[in-house]
ZADO-1210 file (C-alpha; in nm, 4 decimals, padded with zeros to 6 digits):
<atoms>
<atom x="-00.2652" y="-02.6223" z="-00.1617" code="UNK" pos="1"/>
<atom x="-00.1869" y="-02.4323" z="00.1571" code="UNK" pos="2"/>
<atom x="-00.3193" y="-02.7231" z="00.3628" code="UNK" pos="3"/>
<atom x="-00.1412" y="-02.9991" z="00.1712" code="UNK" pos="4"/>
<atom x="-00.2324" y="-03.2060" z="-00.1321" code="UNK" pos="5"/>
<atom x="-00.3915" y="-03.4720" z="00.0849" code="UNK" pos="6"/>
<atom x="-00.6589" y="-03.2184" z="00.1910" code="UNK" pos="7"/>
<atom x="-00.7594" y="-03.0865" z="-00.1529" code="UNK" pos="8"/>
<atom x="-01.1387" y="-03.0920" z="-00.1811" code="UNK" pos="9"/>
<atom x="-01.1973" y="-03.1397" z="00.1928" code="UNK" pos="10"/>
<atom x="-01.3900" y="-02.8953" z="00.4079" code="UNK" pos="11"/>
<atom x="-01.1869" y="-02.7145" z="00.6722" code="UNK" pos="12"/>
<atom x="-01.2875" y="-02.5174" z="00.9786" code="UNK" pos="13"/>
<atom x="-01.0436" y="-02.2308" z="01.0232" code="UNK" pos="14"/>
<atom x="-01.0190" y="-02.1215" z="01.3852" code="UNK" pos="15"/>
<atom x="-00.7747" y="-01.8352" z="01.3432" code="UNK" pos="16"/>
<atom x="-00.6622" y="-01.6100" z="01.0627" code="UNK" pos="17"/>
<atom x="-00.3744" y="-01.7514" z="00.8620" code="UNK" pos="18"/>
<atom x="-00.2430" y="-01.4096" z="00.7712" code="UNK" pos="19"/>
<atom x="-00.1295" y="-01.3709" z="01.1313" code="UNK" pos="20"/>
<atom x="00.1570" y="-01.6158" z="01.0884" code="UNK" pos="21"/>
<atom x="00.5133" y="-01.5312" z="01.1880" code="UNK" pos="22"/>
<atom x="00.6293" y="-01.4449" z="00.8368" code="UNK" pos="23"/>
<atom x="00.3041" y="-01.2967" z="00.6973" code="UNK" pos="24"/>
<atom x="00.3982" y="-00.9347" z="00.7690" code="UNK" pos="25"/>
<atom x="00.7402" y="-00.9726" z="00.6116" code="UNK" pos="26"/>
<atom x="00.5950" y="-01.1520" z="00.3084" code="UNK" pos="27"/>
<atom x="00.3367" y="-00.8790" z="00.2525" code="UNK" pos="28"/>
<atom x="00.6054" y="-00.6104" z="00.2941" code="UNK" pos="29"/>
<atom x="00.8175" y="-00.7842" z="00.0278" code="UNK" pos="30"/>
<atom x="00.5142" y="-00.7975" z="-00.2020" code="UNK" pos="31"/>
<atom x="00.4559" y="-00.4236" z="-00.1494" code="UNK" pos="32"/>
<atom x="00.8214" y="-00.3497" z="-00.2266" code="UNK" pos="33"/>
<atom x="00.8039" y="-00.5427" z="-00.5538" code="UNK" pos="34"/>
<atom x="00.4862" y="-00.3631" z="-00.6631" code="UNK" pos="35"/>
<atom x="00.6158" y="-00.0169" z="-00.5746" code="UNK" pos="36"/>
<atom x="00.9404" y="-00.0720" z="-00.7631" code="UNK" pos="37"/>
<atom x="00.7390" y="-00.1854" z="-01.0657" code="UNK" pos="38"/>
<atom x="00.5398" y="00.1398" z="-01.0391" code="UNK" pos="39"/>
<atom x="00.8683" y="00.3359" z="-01.0550" code="UNK" pos="40"/>
<atom x="00.8518" y="00.4469" z="-00.6915" code="UNK" pos="41"/>
<atom x="01.1970" y="00.3874" z="-00.5395" code="UNK" pos="42"/>
<atom x="01.2060" y="00.3639" z="-00.1618" code="UNK" pos="43"/>
<atom x="01.3884" y="00.6243" z="00.0398" code="UNK" pos="44"/>
<atom x="01.7103" y="00.4837" z="00.1852" code="UNK" pos="45"/>
<atom x="01.6505" y="00.6434" z="00.5260" code="UNK" pos="46"/>
<atom x="01.3027" y="00.4842" z="00.5607" code="UNK" pos="47"/>
<atom x="01.2091" y="00.1916" z="00.3387" code="UNK" pos="48"/>
<atom x="00.8365" y="00.2542" z="00.3951" code="UNK" pos="49"/>
<atom x="00.8595" y="00.5946" z="00.2221" code="UNK" pos="50"/>
<atom x="00.8427" y="00.5833" z="-00.1566" code="UNK" pos="51"/>
<atom x="00.9003" y="00.8861" z="-00.3753" code="UNK" pos="52"/>
<atom x="00.9370" y="00.9829" z="-00.7385" code="UNK" pos="53"/>
<atom x="00.9774" y="01.3041" z="-00.9330" code="UNK" pos="54"/>
<atom x="00.6604" y="01.4463" z="-01.0804" code="UNK" pos="55"/>
<atom x="00.5490" y="01.7542" z="-01.2730" code="UNK" pos="56"/>
<atom x="00.2537" y="01.9680" z="-01.1653" code="UNK" pos="57"/>
<atom x="-00.0065" y="02.0964" z="-01.4103" code="UNK" pos="58"/>
<atom x="00.1730" y="02.4335" z="-01.4120" code="UNK" pos="59"/>
<atom x="00.4989" y="02.2641" z="-01.5221" code="UNK" pos="60"/>
<atom x="00.6849" y="02.2901" z="-01.1911" code="UNK" pos="61"/>
<atom x="00.8628" y="01.9860" z="-01.0489" code="UNK" pos="62"/>
<atom x="00.7790" y="01.8245" z="-00.7170" code="UNK" pos="63"/>
<atom x="00.7911" y="01.4826" z="-00.5492" code="UNK" pos="64"/>
<atom x="00.5075" y="01.2305" z="-00.5246" code="UNK" pos="65"/>
<atom x="00.5185" y="01.0393" z="-00.1948" code="UNK" pos="66"/>
<atom x="00.3595" y="00.7110" z="-00.0967" code="UNK" pos="67"/>
<atom x="00.3818" y="00.6123" z="00.2685" code="UNK" pos="68"/>
<atom x="00.3209" y="00.2442" z="00.3376" code="UNK" pos="69"/>
<atom x="00.2803" y="00.0636" z="00.6656" code="UNK" pos="70"/>
<atom x="00.1296" y="-00.2852" z="00.6686" code="UNK" pos="71"/>
<atom x="-00.1946" y="-00.2284" z="00.4777" code="UNK" pos="72"/>
<atom x="-00.2122" y="00.1499" z="00.5324" code="UNK" pos="73"/>
<atom x="-00.1318" y="00.3695" z="00.2321" code="UNK" pos="74"/>
<atom x="-00.1040" y="00.7478" z="00.2304" code="UNK" pos="75"/>
<atom x="-00.0420" y="00.9209" z="-00.1040" code="UNK" pos="76"/>
<atom x="00.0864" y="01.2780" z="-00.1113" code="UNK" pos="77"/>
<atom x="00.0610" y="01.4057" z="-00.4671" code="UNK" pos="78"/>
<atom x="-00.1102" y="01.6555" z="-00.6915" code="UNK" pos="79"/>
<atom x="-00.2744" y="01.3472" z="-00.8482" code="UNK" pos="80"/>
<atom x="-00.3246" y="01.1432" z="-00.5313" code="UNK" pos="81"/>
<atom x="-00.6510" y="00.9762" z="-00.6256" code="UNK" pos="82"/>
<atom x="-00.5258" y="00.8817" z="-00.9740" code="UNK" pos="83"/>
<atom x="-00.2113" y="00.7314" z="-00.8187" code="UNK" pos="84"/>
<atom x="-00.4252" y="00.5251" z="-00.5821" code="UNK" pos="85"/>
<atom x="-00.6847" y="00.4105" z="-00.8323" code="UNK" pos="86"/>
<atom x="-00.4826" y="00.3742" z="-01.1535" code="UNK" pos="87"/>
<atom x="-00.1490" y="00.2550" z="-01.0185" code="UNK" pos="88"/>
<atom x="-00.1675" y="00.1057" z="-00.6695" code="UNK" pos="89"/>
<atom x="-00.5256" y="-00.0082" z="-00.7310" code="UNK" pos="90"/>
<atom x="-00.4075" y="-00.2339" z="-01.0148" code="UNK" pos="91"/>
<atom x="-00.2293" y="-00.4546" z="-00.7638" code="UNK" pos="92"/>
<atom x="-00.4362" y="-00.4179" z="-00.4476" code="UNK" pos="93"/>
<atom x="-00.8053" y="-00.4157" z="-00.3722" code="UNK" pos="94"/>
<atom x="-00.8915" y="-00.0727" z="-00.2343" code="UNK" pos="95"/>
<atom x="-01.1901" y="-00.0067" z="-00.0110" code="UNK" pos="96"/>
<atom x="-01.3914" y="00.2653" z="-00.1841" code="UNK" pos="97"/>
<atom x="-01.4792" y="00.4306" z="00.1472" code="UNK" pos="98"/>
<atom x="-01.1106" y="00.4610" z="00.2337" code="UNK" pos="99"/>
<atom x="-01.0254" y="00.6723" z="-00.0719" code="UNK" pos="100"/>
<atom x="-01.0336" y="01.0430" z="00.0062" code="UNK" pos="101"/>
<atom x="-00.8873" y="01.2941" z="00.2440" code="UNK" pos="102"/>
<atom x="-00.7433" y="01.1039" z="00.5394" code="UNK" pos="103"/>
<atom x="-00.8621" y="01.1652" z="00.8934" code="UNK" pos="104"/>
<atom x="-00.6373" y="00.9083" z="01.0607" code="UNK" pos="105"/>
<atom x="-00.3031" y="00.7510" z="00.9722" code="UNK" pos="106"/>
<atom x="-00.1121" y="00.4978" z="01.1812" code="UNK" pos="107"/>
<atom x="-00.3503" y="00.5571" z="01.4702" code="UNK" pos="108"/>
<atom x="-00.3053" y="00.9362" z="01.4750" code="UNK" pos="109"/>
<atom x="-00.5660" y="01.1912" z="01.3737" code="UNK" pos="110"/>
<atom x="-00.4592" y="01.4161" z="01.0887" code="UNK" pos="111"/>
<atom x="-00.6107" y="01.7275" z="00.9310" code="UNK" pos="112"/>
<atom x="-00.5419" y="01.9318" z="00.6195" code="UNK" pos="113"/>
<atom x="-00.3133" y="02.2265" z="00.6963" code="UNK" pos="114"/>
<atom x="-00.3319" y="02.5342" z="00.4761" code="UNK" pos="115"/>
</atoms>
């Protein structure tokens, strides 16, 4: 339907990616916002790409789960980071298996685990 009803069933040669349109980034961002709110992650008022919710560690202490979103990059900071990715975010987005794990790069910058 994206190409009009008159073209249904016809073969098309696509010469450039359609996701690169003027409003594609904004549309995807809105979609992310809707999904994150459904997953009970409110966005932080100071930065709408930072999502956080209260959580409880295995030892009973309280902390905050964070999800940082930028375009199609996702960084989860949580005691249960992999479960949050697979069981919550993964319900709504296709995740690349090789991208799940300790991050080595985020938003173009190299990152390492700090003890």
